[in-house]
C-alpha positions in Angstrom: -30.2 36.9 85.1 -31.4 33.4 86.0 -29.1 30.2 86.3 -30.6 26.8 85.5 -29.7 24.2 87.9 -28.0 21.3 85.7 -28.6 17.9 86.9 -25.6 16.1 88.3 -26.1 13.1 86.4 -26.3 14.9 82.9 -23.1 17.2 84.0 -20.1 14.7 83.0 -22.1 14.2 79.7 -22.1 17.9 78.7 -18.4 18.1 80.1 -17.2 15.8 77.6 -18.9 16.8 74.7 -17.7 20.5 75.5 -14.2 19.1 75.8 -14.5 17.3 72.5 -15.6 20.2 70.8 -13.2 22.8 71.8 -10.1 21.1 72.7 -6.6 21.2 71.0 -5.9 18.3 69.2 -5.3 15.1 71.7 -4.6 12.5 69.5 -2.4 12.5 66.6 -2.0 9.7 63.4 1.4 8.6 64.3 1.9 7.3 60.7 1.0 10.9 59.1 3.9 13.3 58.2 3.8 16.5 60.3 5.2 19.6 58.9 6.5 22.6 61.1 6.5 25.9 59.7 9.1 28.3 61.4 8.0 31.8 60.6 11.5 34.2 61.5 10.8 37.8 61.5 12.5 41.0 62.7 10.6 41.1 65.8 9.3 37.3 66.5 9.8 33.8 65.6 6.7 31.9 65.1 7.1 27.7 65.1 3.4 26.0 64.2 3.4 22.0 64.1 1.0 21.0 61.4 -0.3 17.7 59.7 0.5 17.3 56.0 -3.4 18.5 55.4 -2.2 21.8 57.0 -4.3 21.3 60.3 -2.7 23.0 63.2 -2.0 21.0 66.2 0.2 23.1 68.3 2.4 26.1 68.2 4.7 28.4 70.1 6.6 31.8 69.7 9.1 34.0 71.4 6.3 36.1 72.8 4.8 32.9 74.5 8.1 31.5 75.7 8.3 34.5 78.1 10.0 37.3 75.8 9.0 40.8 75.8 9.5 43.4 73.3 12.7 43.8 71.4 14.0 40.4 73.2 11.8 38.7 70.8 13.6 39.0 67.9 16.9 37.3 69.3 18.4 33.9 68.7 17.8 33.0 72.2 14.2 33.5 72.0 14.0 31.7 68.8 15.6 28.7 70.5 13.5 28.7 73.2 10.4 29.0 71.3 11.5 26.0 69.1 12.2 24.0 72.5 8.7 24.7 73.4 7.3 24.0 70.1 9.2 20.6 70.2 8.1 19.7 74.1 4.3 20.6 72.9 4.7 18.0 69.8 6.2 15.6 71.5 3.3 15.4 74.1 1.3 14.8 71.0 3.1 11.8 70.4 5.4 13.4 67.4 9.2 12.3 67.1 9.8 13.6 63.8 8.9 16.3 61.3 9.8 17.8 58.2 10.8 21.6 58.7 9.8 24.8 56.2 11.7 28.2 57.4 10.2 31.3 56.1 11.7 34.7 56.5 14.9 36.7 57.1 15.2 37.2 61.0 17.8 36.3 63.4 15.9 33.2 64.3 16.4 31.0 61.6 18.7 28.7 62.5 18.4 28.7 66.4 14.7 27.6 66.1 16.0 24.8 64.3 18.3 23.9 66.6 15.9 24.5 69.7 13.5 22.0 67.7 16.3 19.2 67.6 17.3 19.9 71.4 13.3 19.3 72.2 13.8 15.9 71.1 12.3 16.1 67.6 14.3 14.4 64.7 14.2 16.6 61.4 13.7 14.6 58.1 14.0 17.7 55.6 14.7 21.6 56.0 13.0 23.5 53.2 13.4 27.4 52.9 10.1 28.4 51.6 11.0 32.4 51.9 9.0 34.4 49.2 11.3 36.1 47.0 10.3 38.4 44.2 11.3 38.0 40.7 11.6 41.7 39.9 8.9 43.0 42.3 6.5 45.7 42.5 7.2 48.7 40.0 9.1 51.3 41.8 7.9 54.9 43.1 8.1 57.4 40.1 11.6 59.9 40.7 11.5 62.6 43.0 12.1 66.1 40.8 13.8 68.8 42.5 
């Protein structure tokens, strides 16, 4: 496999184009309202910071905070995930956000506490858990 030599005068230009194409959001419009989506399941808690249009800016989960296996579903892991999300959001310049919570996991309230402890101001708190209105048709009765 042949490697091509890159001129040292062109290399910084190529690197800047690469960073512009593949970097995570580095600048955020501060007058835009931001939404933090918290998905609390039995096994994990995922916090995602988005713009009002839905573009993801940063995220963290109990697994990415360093918890493994069954400990990811605990309230302490959810609080750590919320604090890690708040830290990443503050690095982008976000100080206040709306929070939407989905799911019935243990980390529902503790992840919001972690967001507050991380220094974010919560403007509103909304529960968007999908609830079936009568749901699917049940299985037929088993005959013995």
